[in-house]
C-alpha positions, 0 to 999 in steps of 0.5 A, a space after each residue: 148158423 154160428 160161424 165161430 164154429 168154423 174154427 177147430 172147436 172141441 165141444 161137450 155137453 155139461 151140467 150146471 153143477 160142472 160149470 165154474 161158480 162165476 159162470 153158473 151165476 152169470 147164466 142164472 142171471 142172463 136166463 131168468 126169462 128164458 127156457 134153458 135148453 142145454 149147456 156146453 163147454 167149448 175149447 177153441 184155440 186153447 180158450 175155454 168158453 161155456 154156451 147156454 142154449 136158450 129159448 126166449 119168446 119162442 126164438 133161439 138165443 145162445 149165450 157164450 161166456 168165458 171162464 170168469 162168467 163174462 158174457 162174450 157173445 149173444 146169438 139170437 134168432 130174429 126177423 129180417 124186418 128187425 135188423 138195420 135197413 142196410 143189412 136187410 137190403 144186403 140180405 134181400 139182394 143175396 136171397 133174391 129168387 130164393 128162400 130166407 130160412 133163418 136170420 140171426 144177430 150176433 153180438 160180440 162186445 159192441 159189434 153186431 152182425 146179421 147172419 142169414 141162411 138162404 136156400 136158392 135153387 136147392 142149394 144152401 148158402 149163408 151171408 154175414 153182413 154188418 149193420 151198414 150192409 157191408 158183406 163180412 162173409 158169404 159162402 155156399 153149402 159146398 164151402 160150408 160142408 168142406 169147412 164143417 167136415 174138417 172139424 169134430 162133430 158137435 154133440 147135440 144138446 138135449 133139453 135139461 130142466 133149469 136147476 132151481 
């Protein structure tokens, strides 16, 4: 559900040994208590990032690093009850009469937003809200489909054992 992939992005699966040493070190430090599912190199608007897809305590947690190993974004699956009350209320209002299929927090620096995927009447939509409940972005499946069809397909990341 990562909305940053709505911008043009070139993505390729990579191995730990292919990453810059600073990124390798940062990933190893940030994934000590996680299962590493896959690694990817992404180039967005001329900038290179490295993503580590992990599972922590049974839920997804994706980490995005820049080339110097700085953690720039964390996307983490969560529950509706664990997000701030105003964000929860905004998501519940949008999903009324439908089914909430996924809730994630997206942390970029000091900014945290909450993303939710909703199925209502057979149609899928997503909403992104700030902690105060204000809607940052909202769109239905038709708009998402048109956005996603304009960008290259992201290769699936296959689980890889974490190199010891």
